Biopython code that builds the backbone (N, CA, C, O; Angstrom):
import numpy as np
from Bio.PDB.StructureBuilder import StructureBuilder

atoms = [
    (1, "GLN", "N", (74.206, 93.288, 118.739)),
    (1, "GLN", "CA", (74.619, 92.841, 117.477)),
    (1, "GLN", "C", (75.655, 93.647, 116.754)),
    (1, "GLN", "O", (75.563, 94.869, 116.637)),
    (2, "VAL", "N", (76.610, 92.959, 116.289)),
    (2, "VAL", "CA", (77.544, 93.720, 115.584)),
    (2, "VAL", "C", (77.715, 93.401, 114.155)),
    (2, "VAL", "O", (77.800, 92.215, 113.837)),
    (3, "GLN", "N", (77.779, 94.404, 113.180)),
    (3, "GLN", "CA", (77.879, 94.079, 111.742)),
    (3, "GLN", "C", (79.392, 94.520, 111.352)),
    (3, "GLN", "O", (79.932, 95.562, 111.723)),
    (4, "LEU", "N", (79.939, 93.565, 110.566)),
    (4, "LEU", "CA", (81.186, 93.844, 110.022)),
    (4, "LEU", "C", (81.304, 93.856, 108.557)),
    (4, "LEU", "O", (80.858, 92.920, 107.894)),
    (5, "VAL", "N", (81.907, 94.913, 107.996)),
    (5, "VAL", "CA", (81.818, 95.046, 106.620)),
    (5, "VAL", "C", (83.430, 95.264, 106.120)),
    (5, "VAL", "O", (84.134, 96.207, 106.483)),
    (6, "GLU", "N", (83.832, 94.218, 105.239)),
    (6, "GLU", "CA", (85.140, 94.278, 104.846)),
    (6, "GLU", "C", (85.416, 95.067, 103.423)),
    (6, "GLU", "O", (84.517, 95.076, 102.583)),
    (7, "SER", "N", (86.365, 95.568, 103.227)),
    (7, "SER", "CA", (86.891, 96.112, 101.666)),
    (7, "SER", "C", (88.217, 95.879, 101.540)),
    (7, "SER", "O", (88.938, 95.347, 102.383)),
    (8, "GLY", "N", (88.578, 96.350, 100.304)),
    (8, "GLY", "CA", (89.922, 96.393, 100.083)),
    (8, "GLY", "C", (90.554, 95.159, 99.083)),
    (8, "GLY", "O", (91.682, 95.247, 98.599)),
    (9, "GLY", "N", (89.821, 94.219, 98.894)),
    (9, "GLY", "CA", (90.226, 93.120, 98.203)),
    (9, "GLY", "C", (90.438, 93.447, 96.617)),
    (9, "GLY", "O", (90.100, 94.489, 96.055)),
    (10, "GLY", "N", (91.007, 92.438, 96.089)),
    (10, "GLY", "CA", (91.030, 92.553, 94.612)),
    (10, "GLY", "C", (92.044, 91.696, 93.962)),
    (10, "GLY", "O", (92.527, 90.762, 94.602)),
    (11, "LEU", "N", (92.384, 91.919, 92.824)),
    (11, "LEU", "CA", (93.440, 91.298, 91.977)),
    (11, "LEU", "C", (94.564, 91.908, 91.958)),
    (11, "LEU", "O", (94.547, 93.047, 91.490)),
    (12, "VAL", "N", (95.825, 91.369, 92.434)),
    (12, "VAL", "CA", (97.132, 91.956, 92.374)),
    (12, "VAL", "C", (98.067, 90.818, 91.821)),
    (12, "VAL", "O", (97.781, 89.621, 91.843)),
    (13, "GLN", "N", (99.349, 91.420, 91.270)),
    (13, "GLN", "CA", (100.403, 90.441, 90.857)),
    (13, "GLN", "C", (101.107, 90.087, 92.226)),
    (13, "GLN", "O", (101.046, 90.763, 93.254)),
    (14, "ALA", "N", (101.784, 88.904, 92.044)),
    (14, "ALA", "CA", (102.679, 88.417, 93.122)),
    (14, "ALA", "C", (103.619, 89.494, 93.377)),
    (14, "ALA", "O", (104.091, 90.075, 92.400)),
    (15, "GLY", "N", (103.992, 89.881, 94.669)),
    (15, "GLY", "CA", (104.877, 90.865, 95.032)),
    (15, "GLY", "C", (104.174, 92.083, 95.427)),
    (15, "GLY", "O", (104.757, 92.932, 96.102)),
    (16, "GLY", "N", (102.909, 92.235, 95.037)),
    (16, "GLY", "CA", (102.043, 93.535, 95.333)),
    (16, "GLY", "C", (101.578, 93.458, 96.720)),
    (16, "GLY", "O", (101.771, 92.538, 97.514)),
    (17, "SER", "N", (100.889, 94.640, 96.915)),
    (17, "SER", "CA", (100.335, 94.907, 98.282)),
    (17, "SER", "C", (98.905, 95.202, 98.256)),
    (17, "SER", "O", (98.464, 95.676, 97.209)),
    (18, "LEU", "N", (98.103, 95.002, 99.237)),
    (18, "LEU", "CA", (96.787, 95.252, 99.290)),
    (18, "LEU", "C", (96.502, 95.667, 100.807)),
    (18, "LEU", "O", (97.205, 95.172, 101.688)),
    (19, "ARG", "N", (95.585, 96.476, 101.096)),
    (19, "ARG", "CA", (95.188, 96.791, 102.407)),
    (19, "ARG", "C", (93.787, 96.585, 102.696)),
    (19, "ARG", "O", (92.962, 97.357, 102.207)),
    (20, "LEU", "N", (93.375, 95.483, 103.548)),
    (20, "LEU", "CA", (91.921, 95.412, 103.785)),
    (20, "LEU", "C", (91.577, 96.194, 104.933)),
    (20, "LEU", "O", (92.373, 96.569, 105.793)),
    (21, "SER", "N", (90.162, 96.452, 104.895)),
    (21, "SER", "CA", (89.583, 97.141, 105.868)),
    (21, "SER", "C", (88.459, 96.636, 106.427)),
    (21, "SER", "O", (87.753, 96.031, 105.620)),
    (22, "CYS", "N", (87.977, 96.690, 107.761)),
    (22, "CYS", "CA", (86.798, 96.007, 108.105)),
    (22, "CYS", "C", (86.313, 96.969, 109.289)),
    (22, "CYS", "O", (86.807, 97.146, 110.402)),
    (23, "VAL", "N", (85.083, 97.584, 108.632)),
    (23, "VAL", "CA", (84.355, 98.566, 109.596)),
    (23, "VAL", "C", (83.221, 97.829, 110.451)),
    (23, "VAL", "O", (82.377, 97.088, 109.947)),
    (24, "ALA", "N", (83.323, 98.155, 111.915)),
    (24, "ALA", "CA", (82.271, 97.489, 112.629)),
    (24, "ALA", "C", (80.993, 98.619, 113.103)),
    (24, "ALA", "O", (81.166, 99.778, 113.480)),
    (25, "SER", "N", (79.935, 98.029, 112.981)),
    (25, "SER", "CA", (78.811, 98.923, 113.557)),
    (25, "SER", "C", (78.901, 98.867, 115.143)),
    (25, "SER", "O", (79.651, 98.027, 115.639)),
    (26, "GLY", "N", (78.260, 99.617, 115.865)),
    (26, "GLY", "CA", (78.198, 99.507, 117.248)),
    (26, "GLY", "C", (79.017, 100.433, 118.120)),
    (26, "GLY", "O", (79.919, 101.097, 117.609)),
    (27, "ARG", "N", (78.771, 100.501, 119.294)),
    (27, "ARG", "CA", (79.595, 101.449, 120.093)),
    (27, "ARG", "C", (80.665, 100.522, 120.985)),
    (27, "ARG", "O", (81.444, 101.096, 121.746)),
    (28, "THR", "N", (80.671, 99.275, 120.880)),
    (28, "THR", "CA", (81.497, 98.461, 121.810)),
    (28, "THR", "C", (82.659, 97.739, 120.983)),
    (28, "THR", "O", (83.182, 96.677, 121.319)),
    (29, "PHE", "N", (82.970, 98.473, 119.868)),
    (29, "PHE", "CA", (84.215, 97.916, 119.013)),
    (29, "PHE", "C", (85.181, 97.745, 119.771)),
    (29, "PHE", "O", (85.757, 96.664, 119.648)),
    (30, "ASN", "N", (85.666, 98.640, 120.725)),
    (30, "ASN", "CA", (86.894, 98.532, 121.491)),
    (30, "ASN", "C", (86.901, 97.541, 122.536)),
    (30, "ASN", "O", (87.870, 97.411, 123.285)),
    (31, "SER", "N", (85.742, 96.758, 122.628)),
    (31, "SER", "CA", (85.680, 95.636, 123.672)),
    (31, "SER", "C", (86.005, 94.387, 123.107)),
    (31, "SER", "O", (86.145, 93.397, 123.827)),
    (32, "TYR", "N", (86.159, 94.336, 121.688)),
    (32, "TYR", "CA", (86.345, 92.918, 121.009)),
    (32, "TYR", "C", (87.715, 92.746, 120.622)),
    (32, "TYR", "O", (88.259, 93.660, 120.001)),
    (33, "PRO", "N", (88.380, 91.648, 120.917)),
    (33, "PRO", "CA", (89.438, 91.153, 120.023)),
    (33, "PRO", "C", (89.030, 91.075, 118.596)),
    (33, "PRO", "O", (87.899, 90.645, 118.368)),
    (34, "MET", "N", (89.755, 91.412, 117.648)),
    (34, "MET", "CA", (89.479, 91.123, 116.236)),
    (34, "MET", "C", (90.518, 90.194, 115.529)),
    (34, "MET", "O", (91.658, 89.958, 115.929)),
    (35, "ALA", "N", (89.937, 89.728, 114.449)),
    (35, "ALA", "CA", (90.974, 88.825, 113.737)),
    (35, "ALA", "C", (90.492, 88.812, 112.254)),
    (35, "ALA", "O", (89.371, 89.149, 111.873)),
    (36, "TRP", "N", (91.522, 88.367, 111.480)),
    (36, "TRP", "CA", (91.380, 88.217, 109.953)),
    (36, "TRP", "C", (91.595, 86.749, 109.734)),
    (36, "TRP", "O", (92.613, 86.210, 110.169)),
    (37, "PHE", "N", (90.697, 86.096, 109.092)),
    (37, "PHE", "CA", (90.733, 84.695, 108.755)),
    (37, "PHE", "C", (90.592, 84.788, 107.227)),
    (37, "PHE", "O", (90.133, 85.778, 106.656)),
    (38, "ARG", "N", (91.026, 83.670, 106.612)),
    (38, "ARG", "CA", (90.923, 83.472, 105.109)),
    (38, "ARG", "C", (90.415, 82.096, 104.839)),
    (38, "ARG", "O", (90.530, 81.207, 105.683)),
    (39, "GLN", "N", (89.825, 81.894, 103.613)),
    (39, "GLN", "CA", (89.462, 80.522, 103.170)),
    (39, "GLN", "C", (89.420, 80.437, 101.750)),
    (39, "GLN", "O", (88.618, 81.072, 101.065)),
    (40, "ALA", "N", (90.331, 79.611, 101.279)),
    (40, "ALA", "CA", (90.458, 79.169, 99.937)),
    (40, "ALA", "C", (89.354, 77.983, 99.436)),
    (40, "ALA", "O", (88.802, 77.242, 100.250)),
    (41, "PRO", "N", (89.153, 77.924, 98.204)),
    (41, "PRO", "CA", (88.205, 76.910, 97.891)),
    (41, "PRO", "C", (88.608, 75.536, 98.205)),
    (41, "PRO", "O", (89.700, 75.087, 97.859)),
    (42, "GLY", "N", (87.745, 74.874, 98.852)),
    (42, "GLY", "CA", (88.136, 73.457, 99.396)),
    (42, "GLY", "C", (88.961, 73.322, 100.458)),
    (42, "GLY", "O", (89.336, 72.212, 100.839)),
    (43, "GLN", "N", (89.366, 74.591, 101.108)),
    (43, "GLN", "CA", (90.179, 74.567, 102.473)),
    (43, "GLN", "C", (89.227, 75.085, 103.372)),
    (43, "GLN", "O", (88.178, 75.683, 103.134)),
    (44, "GLU", "N", (89.914, 74.665, 104.779)),
    (44, "GLU", "CA", (89.222, 75.095, 105.885)),
    (44, "GLU", "C", (89.640, 76.530, 106.053)),
    (44, "GLU", "O", (90.692, 76.981, 105.600)),
    (45, "ARG", "N", (88.723, 77.243, 106.754)),
    (45, "ARG", "CA", (88.951, 78.688, 107.169)),
    (45, "ARG", "C", (90.158, 78.676, 108.212)),
    (45, "ARG", "O", (90.201, 77.889, 109.158)),
    (46, "GLU", "N", (91.015, 79.517, 107.972)),
    (46, "GLU", "CA", (92.302, 79.712, 108.811)),
    (46, "GLU", "C", (92.525, 81.125, 109.325)),
    (46, "GLU", "O", (92.148, 82.129, 108.720)),
    (47, "ILE", "N", (93.132, 81.124, 110.426)),
    (47, "ILE", "CA", (93.575, 82.397, 110.922)),
    (47, "ILE", "C", (94.646, 82.851, 110.192)),
    (47, "ILE", "O", (95.503, 82.090, 109.743)),
    (48, "VAL", "N", (94.655, 84.319, 110.010)),
    (48, "VAL", "CA", (95.736, 85.036, 109.395)),
    (48, "VAL", "C", (96.360, 85.897, 110.518)),
    (48, "VAL", "O", (97.574, 85.846, 110.714)),
    (49, "ALA", "N", (95.592, 86.646, 111.222)),
    (49, "ALA", "CA", (96.114, 87.566, 112.235)),
    (49, "ALA", "C", (95.014, 87.834, 113.281)),
    (49, "ALA", "O", (93.810, 87.660, 113.089)),
    (50, "ALA", "N", (95.598, 88.287, 114.430)),
    (50, "ALA", "CA", (94.452, 88.662, 115.362)),
    (50, "ALA", "C", (95.246, 89.793, 116.103)),
    (50, "ALA", "O", (96.474, 89.884, 116.107)),
    (51, "ILE", "N", (94.264, 90.747, 116.805)),
    (51, "ILE", "CA", (94.691, 91.686, 117.608)),
    (51, "ILE", "C", (93.818, 91.990, 118.830)),
    (51, "ILE", "O", (92.595, 91.854, 118.792)),
    (52, "THR", "N", (94.449, 92.384, 119.855)),
    (52, "THR", "CA", (93.718, 92.551, 121.189)),
    (52, "THR", "C", (92.928, 93.844, 121.159)),
    (52, "THR", "O", (93.116, 94.659, 120.255)),
    (53, "ARG", "N", (92.052, 94.047, 122.124)),
    (53, "ARG", "CA", (91.048, 95.197, 122.216)),
    (53, "ARG", "C", (91.882, 96.542, 122.124)),
    (53, "ARG", "O", (91.434, 97.492, 121.482)),
    (54, "SER", "N", (92.968, 96.598, 122.704)),
    (54, "SER", "CA", (93.774, 97.933, 122.699)),
    (54, "SER", "C", (94.738, 98.058, 121.656)),
    (54, "SER", "O", (95.376, 99.102, 121.522)),
    (55, "GLY", "N", (94.909, 96.970, 120.829)),
    (55, "GLY", "CA", (95.897, 96.819, 119.754)),
    (55, "GLY", "C", (97.363, 96.732, 120.461)),
    (55, "GLY", "O", (98.391, 97.028, 119.852)),
    (56, "GLY", "N", (97.347, 96.373, 121.566)),
    (56, "GLY", "CA", (98.781, 96.121, 122.245)),
    (56, "GLY", "C", (99.384, 94.844, 121.862)),
    (56, "GLY", "O", (100.612, 94.754, 121.840)),
    (57, "ALA", "N", (98.671, 93.886, 121.572)),
    (57, "ALA", "CA", (99.396, 92.715, 121.231)),
    (57, "ALA", "C", (98.662, 92.025, 119.917)),
    (57, "ALA", "O", (97.442, 92.060, 119.760)),
    (58, "THR", "N", (99.469, 91.471, 119.111)),
    (58, "THR", "CA", (98.982, 90.776, 118.051)),
    (58, "THR", "C", (99.433, 89.459, 117.801)),
    (58, "THR", "O", (100.373, 89.005, 118.452)),
    (59, "TYR", "N", (98.797, 88.724, 116.828)),
    (59, "TYR", "CA", (99.223, 87.250, 116.611)),
    (59, "TYR", "C", (99.100, 87.182, 115.088)),
    (59, "TYR", "O", (98.156, 87.683, 114.476)),
    (60, "TYR", "N", (100.233, 86.453, 114.452)),
    (60, "TYR", "CA", (100.175, 86.079, 113.023)),
    (60, "TYR", "C", (100.381, 84.643, 112.910)),
    (60, "TYR", "O", (101.078, 84.053, 113.737)),
    (61, "THR", "N", (99.872, 84.098, 112.027)),
    (61, "THR", "CA", (100.132, 82.729, 111.439)),
    (61, "THR", "C", (101.553, 82.808, 110.770)),
    (61, "THR", "O", (101.979, 83.855, 110.281)),
    (62, "ASP", "N", (102.193, 81.735, 110.781)),
    (62, "ASP", "CA", (103.706, 81.702, 110.218)),
    (62, "ASP", "C", (103.588, 82.446, 108.949)),
    (62, "ASP", "O", (104.267, 83.460, 108.791)),
    (63, "SER", "N", (102.791, 82.033, 108.040)),
    (63, "SER", "CA", (102.850, 82.380, 106.632)),
    (63, "SER", "C", (102.684, 83.831, 106.373)),
    (63, "SER", "O", (103.089, 84.375, 105.346)),
    (64, "ALA", "N", (102.051, 84.461, 107.380)),
    (64, "ALA", "CA", (101.877, 86.142, 107.581)),
    (64, "ALA", "C", (102.944, 86.721, 108.083)),
    (64, "ALA", "O", (103.180, 87.865, 107.694)),
    (65, "LYS", "N", (103.724, 86.181, 108.925)),
    (65, "LYS", "CA", (104.699, 86.803, 109.660)),
    (65, "LYS", "C", (105.767, 87.544, 108.686)),
    (65, "LYS", "O", (106.355, 86.955, 107.778)),
    (66, "GLY", "N", (105.934, 88.913, 109.000)),
    (66, "GLY", "CA", (107.018, 89.630, 108.187)),
    (66, "GLY", "C", (106.499, 90.254, 106.948)),
    (66, "GLY", "O", (107.101, 91.130, 106.327)),
    (67, "ARG", "N", (105.250, 89.712, 106.593)),
    (67, "ARG", "CA", (104.459, 90.373, 105.486)),
    (67, "ARG", "C", (103.336, 91.034, 105.644)),
    (67, "ARG", "O", (103.113, 92.026, 104.949)),
    (68, "PHE", "N", (102.446, 90.595, 106.582)),
    (68, "PHE", "CA", (101.223, 91.216, 106.862)),
    (68, "PHE", "C", (101.313, 91.957, 108.381)),
    (68, "PHE", "O", (102.004, 91.616, 109.341)),
    (69, "THR", "N", (100.450, 92.994, 108.271)),
    (69, "THR", "CA", (100.408, 93.760, 109.553)),
    (69, "THR", "C", (98.962, 93.991, 109.906)),
    (69, "THR", "O", (98.209, 94.439, 109.041)),
    (70, "ILE", "N", (98.501, 93.702, 111.174)),
    (70, "ILE", "CA", (97.178, 93.797, 111.594)),
    (70, "ILE", "C", (97.275, 95.053, 112.441)),
    (70, "ILE", "O", (98.259, 95.292, 113.141)),
    (71, "SER", "N", (96.171, 95.878, 112.348)),
    (71, "SER", "CA", (96.046, 97.075, 113.291)),
    (71, "SER", "C", (94.683, 97.403, 113.436)),
    (71, "SER", "O", (93.807, 96.809, 112.807)),
    (72, "ARG", "N", (94.418, 98.471, 114.366)),
    (72, "ARG", "CA", (92.978, 98.878, 114.359)),
    (72, "ARG", "C", (92.969, 100.336, 114.863)),
    (72, "ARG", "O", (93.877, 100.862, 115.506)),
    (73, "ASP", "N", (91.998, 100.821, 114.540)),
    (73, "ASP", "CA", (91.697, 102.351, 114.983)),
    (73, "ASP", "C", (90.337, 102.363, 115.729)),
    (73, "ASP", "O", (89.299, 102.371, 115.066)),
    (74, "ASN", "N", (90.305, 102.365, 117.104)),
    (74, "ASN", "CA", (89.008, 102.303, 117.658)),
    (74, "ASN", "C", (88.264, 103.418, 117.581)),
    (74, "ASN", "O", (87.058, 103.342, 117.813)),
    (75, "ALA", "N", (88.793, 104.498, 117.283)),
    (75, "ALA", "CA", (87.953, 105.804, 117.133)),
    (75, "ALA", "C", (87.175, 105.632, 115.706)),
    (75, "ALA", "O", (86.165, 106.304, 115.494)),
    (76, "LYS", "N", (87.617, 104.817, 114.845)),
    (76, "LYS", "CA", (87.002, 104.751, 113.617)),
    (76, "LYS", "C", (86.339, 103.215, 113.443)),
    (76, "LYS", "O", (85.927, 102.799, 112.360)),
    (77, "ASN", "N", (86.308, 102.463, 114.663)),
    (77, "ASN", "CA", (85.671, 101.166, 114.527)),
    (77, "ASN", "C", (86.166, 100.314, 113.337)),
    (77, "ASN", "O", (85.381, 99.676, 112.636)),
    (78, "THR", "N", (87.468, 100.330, 113.143)),
    (78, "THR", "CA", (88.007, 99.858, 111.895)),
    (78, "THR", "C", (89.343, 99.015, 112.291)),
    (78, "THR", "O", (90.212, 99.455, 113.043)),
    (79, "VAL", "N", (89.369, 97.863, 111.730)),
    (79, "VAL", "CA", (90.446, 97.083, 111.842)),
    (79, "VAL", "C", (91.080, 96.793, 110.352)),
    (79, "VAL", "O", (90.340, 96.548, 109.399)),
    (80, "TYR", "N", (92.369, 96.836, 110.244)),
    (80, "TYR", "CA", (93.065, 96.786, 109.034)),
    (80, "TYR", "C", (94.009, 95.678, 108.865)),
    (80, "TYR", "O", (94.675, 95.352, 109.848)),
    (81, "LEU", "N", (94.155, 95.073, 107.793)),
    (81, "LEU", "CA", (95.311, 94.055, 107.397)),
    (81, "LEU", "C", (95.989, 94.606, 106.146)),
    (81, "LEU", "O", (95.430, 94.673, 105.051)),
    (82, "GLN", "N", (97.243, 94.997, 106.399)),
    (82, "GLN", "CA", (98.095, 95.376, 105.446)),
    (82, "GLN", "C", (98.864, 94.282, 104.962)),
    (82, "GLN", "O", (99.557, 93.664, 105.771)),
    (83, "MET", "N", (98.845, 93.899, 103.586)),
    (83, "MET", "CA", (99.352, 92.700, 103.160)),
    (83, "MET", "C", (100.407, 93.062, 102.031)),
    (83, "MET", "O", (100.002, 93.516, 100.961)),
    (84, "ASN", "N", (101.674, 92.874, 102.253)),
    (84, "ASN", "CA", (102.932, 93.134, 101.377)),
    (84, "ASN", "C", (103.400, 91.901, 100.970)),
    (84, "ASN", "O", (103.143, 90.906, 101.648)),
    (85, "ASN", "N", (104.175, 91.813, 99.763)),
    (85, "ASN", "CA", (104.809, 90.819, 99.103)),
    (85, "ASN", "C", (103.850, 89.620, 99.079)),
    (85, "ASN", "O", (104.119, 88.566, 99.655)),
    (86, "LEU", "N", (102.669, 89.837, 98.357)),
    (86, "LEU", "CA", (101.666, 88.815, 98.227)),
    (86, "LEU", "C", (102.194, 87.792, 97.308)),
    (86, "LEU", "O", (102.964, 88.030, 96.377)),
    (87, "LYS", "N", (101.658, 86.470, 97.682)),
    (87, "LYS", "CA", (102.006, 85.359, 96.968)),
    (87, "LYS", "C", (100.729, 84.715, 96.364)),
    (87, "LYS", "O", (99.629, 84.995, 96.841)),
    (88, "PRO", "N", (100.844, 83.948, 95.434)),
    (88, "PRO", "CA", (99.693, 83.137, 94.759)),
    (88, "PRO", "C", (99.020, 82.484, 95.835)),
    (88, "PRO", "O", (97.790, 82.483, 95.783)),
    (89, "GLU", "N", (99.639, 81.872, 96.896)),
    (89, "GLU", "CA", (99.045, 80.961, 97.788)),
    (89, "GLU", "C", (98.302, 81.788, 98.720)),
    (89, "GLU", "O", (97.567, 81.179, 99.497)),
    (90, "ASP", "N", (98.348, 83.183, 98.810)),
    (90, "ASP", "CA", (97.581, 84.069, 99.609)),
    (90, "ASP", "C", (96.131, 84.283, 99.138)),
    (90, "ASP", "O", (95.311, 84.979, 99.738)),
    (91, "THR", "N", (95.898, 83.583, 97.958)),
    (91, "THR", "CA", (94.619, 83.986, 97.264)),
    (91, "THR", "C", (93.441, 83.220, 97.988)),
    (91, "THR", "O", (93.552, 82.008, 98.168)),
    (92, "ALA", "N", (92.299, 83.912, 98.414)),
    (92, "ALA", "CA", (91.408, 83.545, 99.203)),
    (92, "ALA", "C", (90.393, 84.590, 99.584)),
    (92, "ALA", "O", (90.546, 85.791, 99.359)),
    (93, "ASN", "N", (89.406, 84.084, 100.142)),
    (93, "ASN", "CA", (88.253, 85.090, 100.648)),
    (93, "ASN", "C", (88.666, 85.461, 102.034)),
    (93, "ASN", "O", (88.881, 84.604, 102.891)),
    (94, "TYR", "N", (88.773, 86.696, 102.241)),
    (94, "TYR", "CA", (89.414, 87.133, 103.594)),
    (94, "TYR", "C", (88.210, 87.698, 104.354)),
    (94, "TYR", "O", (87.404, 88.486, 103.859)),
    (95, "TYR", "N", (88.165, 87.212, 105.625)),
    (95, "TYR", "CA", (86.917, 87.589, 106.575)),
    (95, "TYR", "C", (87.573, 88.353, 107.888)),
    (95, "TYR", "O", (88.695, 88.047, 108.290)),
    (96, "CYS", "N", (86.895, 89.214, 108.419)),
    (96, "CYS", "CA", (87.219, 89.742, 109.510)),
    (96, "CYS", "C", (86.176, 89.198, 110.509)),
    (96, "CYS", "O", (85.041, 88.889, 110.146)),
    (97, "ALA", "N", (86.606, 89.095, 111.778)),
    (97, "ALA", "CA", (85.797, 88.419, 112.830)),
    (97, "ALA", "C", (85.967, 89.089, 114.223)),
    (97, "ALA", "O", (87.089, 89.466, 114.562)),
    (98, "ALA", "N", (84.872, 89.256, 115.061)),
    (98, "ALA", "CA", (84.988, 89.844, 116.268)),
    (98, "ALA", "C", (84.547, 88.746, 117.333)),
    (98, "ALA", "O", (83.614, 87.954, 117.198)),
    (99, "ASP", "N", (85.477, 88.870, 118.508)),
    (99, "ASP", "CA", (85.075, 88.002, 119.591)),
    (99, "ASP", "C", (84.547, 88.882, 120.791)),
    (99, "ASP", "O", (85.173, 89.765, 121.378)),
    (100, "ARG", "N", (83.277, 88.455, 121.025)),
    (100, "ARG", "CA", (82.641, 89.294, 122.097)),
    (100, "ARG", "C", (82.511, 88.553, 123.485)),
    (100, "ARG", "O", (81.743, 88.976, 124.349)),
    (101, "THR", "N", (83.225, 87.528, 123.648)),
    (101, "THR", "CA", (83.116, 86.615, 124.850)),
    (101, "THR", "C", (84.538, 86.512, 125.564)),
    (101, "THR", "O", (84.569, 86.293, 126.775)),
    (102, "THR", "N", (85.705, 86.663, 124.841)),
    (102, "THR", "CA", (86.894, 86.398, 125.478)),
    (102, "THR", "C", (87.782, 87.576, 125.442)),
    (102, "THR", "O", (87.578, 88.480, 124.633)),
    (103, "ALA", "N", (88.679, 87.603, 126.215)),
    (103, "ALA", "CA", (89.642, 88.985, 126.253)),
    (103, "ALA", "C", (91.019, 88.591, 125.673)),
    (103, "ALA", "O", (91.872, 89.462, 125.499)),
    (104, "ILE", "N", (91.229, 87.432, 125.402)),
    (104, "ILE", "CA", (92.465, 86.975, 124.916)),
    (104, "ILE", "C", (92.461, 86.657, 123.339)),
    (104, "ILE", "O", (91.369, 86.504, 122.794)),
    (105, "LEU", "N", (93.545, 86.561, 122.652)),
    (105, "LEU", "CA", (93.584, 86.303, 121.260)),
    (105, "LEU", "C", (93.335, 84.861, 121.083)),
    (105, "LEU", "O", (93.939, 84.031, 121.763)),
    (106, "SER", "N", (92.456, 84.536, 120.181)),
    (106, "SER", "CA", (92.131, 83.111, 119.862)),
    (106, "SER", "C", (92.245, 82.963, 118.433)),
    (106, "SER", "O", (91.881, 83.827, 117.635)),
    (107, "THR", "N", (92.860, 81.631, 118.059)),
    (107, "THR", "CA", (93.061, 81.472, 116.668)),
    (107, "THR", "C", (92.086, 80.450, 116.058)),
    (107, "THR", "O", (92.272, 80.061, 114.905)),
    (108, "SER", "N", (91.027, 79.993, 116.813)),
    (108, "SER", "CA", (89.853, 79.157, 116.364)),
    (108, "SER", "C", (88.938, 79.896, 115.881)),
    (108, "SER", "O", (88.616, 80.891, 116.531)),
    (109, "PRO", "N", (88.265, 79.608, 114.598)),
    (109, "PRO", "CA", (87.183, 80.505, 114.185)),
    (109, "PRO", "C", (85.958, 80.296, 114.946)),
    (109, "PRO", "O", (85.039, 81.113, 114.902)),
    (110, "HIS", "N", (85.904, 79.018, 115.781)),
    (110, "HIS", "CA", (84.717, 78.835, 116.512)),
    (110, "HIS", "C", (84.647, 79.753, 117.617)),
    (110, "HIS", "O", (83.564, 79.906, 118.182)),
    (111, "VAL", "N", (85.643, 80.368, 117.986)),
    (111, "VAL", "CA", (85.457, 81.445, 119.250)),
    (111, "VAL", "C", (85.006, 82.703, 118.712)),
    (111, "VAL", "O", (84.519, 83.473, 119.539)),
    (112, "TYR", "N", (85.052, 83.036, 117.667)),
    (112, "TYR", "CA", (84.491, 84.311, 117.144)),
    (112, "TYR", "C", (83.130, 84.414, 116.912)),
    (112, "TYR", "O", (82.662, 83.532, 116.192)),
    (113, "ASP", "N", (82.285, 85.355, 117.380)),
    (113, "ASP", "CA", (81.076, 85.650, 117.146)),
    (113, "ASP", "C", (80.265, 86.271, 116.125)),
    (113, "ASP", "O", (79.101, 85.996, 115.834)),
    (114, "TYR", "N", (81.039, 87.160, 115.607)),
    (114, "TYR", "CA", (80.718, 87.964, 114.473)),
    (114, "TYR", "C", (81.421, 87.987, 113.209)),
    (114, "TYR", "O", (82.649, 88.050, 113.266)),
    (115, "TRP", "N", (80.883, 87.949, 112.129)),
    (115, "TRP", "CA", (81.755, 87.788, 110.880)),
    (115, "TRP", "C", (81.288, 88.670, 109.808)),
    (115, "TRP", "O", (80.094, 88.912, 109.633)),
    (116, "GLY", "N", (82.307, 89.186, 109.037)),
    (116, "GLY", "CA", (81.783, 89.892, 107.845)),
    (116, "GLY", "C", (81.569, 89.005, 106.539)),
    (116, "GLY", "O", (81.862, 87.810, 106.512)),
    (117, "GLN", "N", (81.100, 89.610, 105.600)),
    (117, "GLN", "CA", (80.829, 88.856, 104.323)),
    (117, "GLN", "C", (81.952, 88.359, 103.645)),
    (117, "GLN", "O", (81.827, 87.376, 102.915)),
    (118, "GLY", "N", (83.102, 88.951, 103.805)),
    (118, "GLY", "CA", (84.364, 88.510, 103.168)),
    (118, "GLY", "C", (84.584, 89.414, 102.002)),
    (118, "GLY", "O", (83.722, 90.048, 101.394)),
    (119, "THR", "N", (85.916, 89.376, 101.774)),
    (119, "THR", "CA", (86.506, 90.177, 100.570)),
    (119, "THR", "C", (87.561, 89.311, 99.781)),
    (119, "THR", "O", (88.538, 88.784, 100.313)),
    (120, "GLN", "N", (87.246, 89.233, 98.479)),
    (120, "GLN", "CA", (88.098, 88.289, 97.794)),
    (120, "GLN", "C", (89.569, 89.003, 97.442)),
    (120, "GLN", "O", (89.690, 90.130, 96.962)),
    (121, "VAL", "N", (90.607, 88.137, 97.773)),
    (121, "VAL", "CA", (91.943, 88.505, 97.341)),
    (121, "VAL", "C", (92.502, 87.450, 96.415)),
    (121, "VAL", "O", (92.626, 86.282, 96.785)),
    (122, "THR", "N", (92.868, 87.902, 95.108)),
    (122, "THR", "CA", (93.380, 87.140, 94.189)),
    (122, "THR", "C", (94.797, 87.599, 93.751)),
    (122, "THR", "O", (94.993, 88.753, 93.369)),
    (123, "VAL", "N", (95.863, 86.586, 93.822)),
    (123, "VAL", "CA", (97.174, 87.055, 93.615)),
    (123, "VAL", "C", (97.510, 86.158, 92.418)),
    (123, "VAL", "O", (97.474, 84.928, 92.472)),
    (124, "SER", "N", (97.868, 86.936, 91.238)),
    (124, "SER", "CA", (98.451, 86.163, 90.037)),
    (124, "SER", "C", (100.082, 86.005, 90.123)),
    (124, "SER", "O", (100.855, 86.788, 90.675)),
    (125, "SER", "N", (100.374, 84.903, 89.497)),
    (125, "SER", "CA", (101.882, 84.659, 89.429)),
    (125, "SER", "C", (102.455, 85.264, 88.163)),
    (125, "SER", "O", (103.659, 85.172, 87.925)),
]
sb = StructureBuilder()
sb.init_structure("model")
sb.init_model(0)
sb.init_chain("A")
sb.init_seg("    ")
for serial, (resi, resn, name, xyz) in enumerate(atoms, 1):
    if name == "N":
        sb.init_residue(resn, " ", resi, " ")
    sb.init_atom(name, np.array(xyz, "f"), 0.0, 1.0, " ", f" {name:<3s}", serial, name[0])
structure = sb.get_structure()
């Protein structure tokens, strides 16, 4: 069993930055592709970014490209999401997720096995 704990959310003005962190328990963190998803009220959960086990490859949804950066530190069992130039439409609850069954990057939330409790990001205009 893997437990994921997110932090770093908050209220920020449009154009500002936040850095989300997700710390994982357990010794096999480097075995899991990781991802950040977000969910706004009344909306489906959507992928924001994903990263392979080694960190050598990443995926970004179109709205995140050029503004967000996903990274991981396997020695610290931590995955990060650096978010720059935030926009009001980025407002959502952000979740990190771990995939224990596949080795490739997946964009569907149904593929991911472990989830954190979420951290709220609110961007004011």
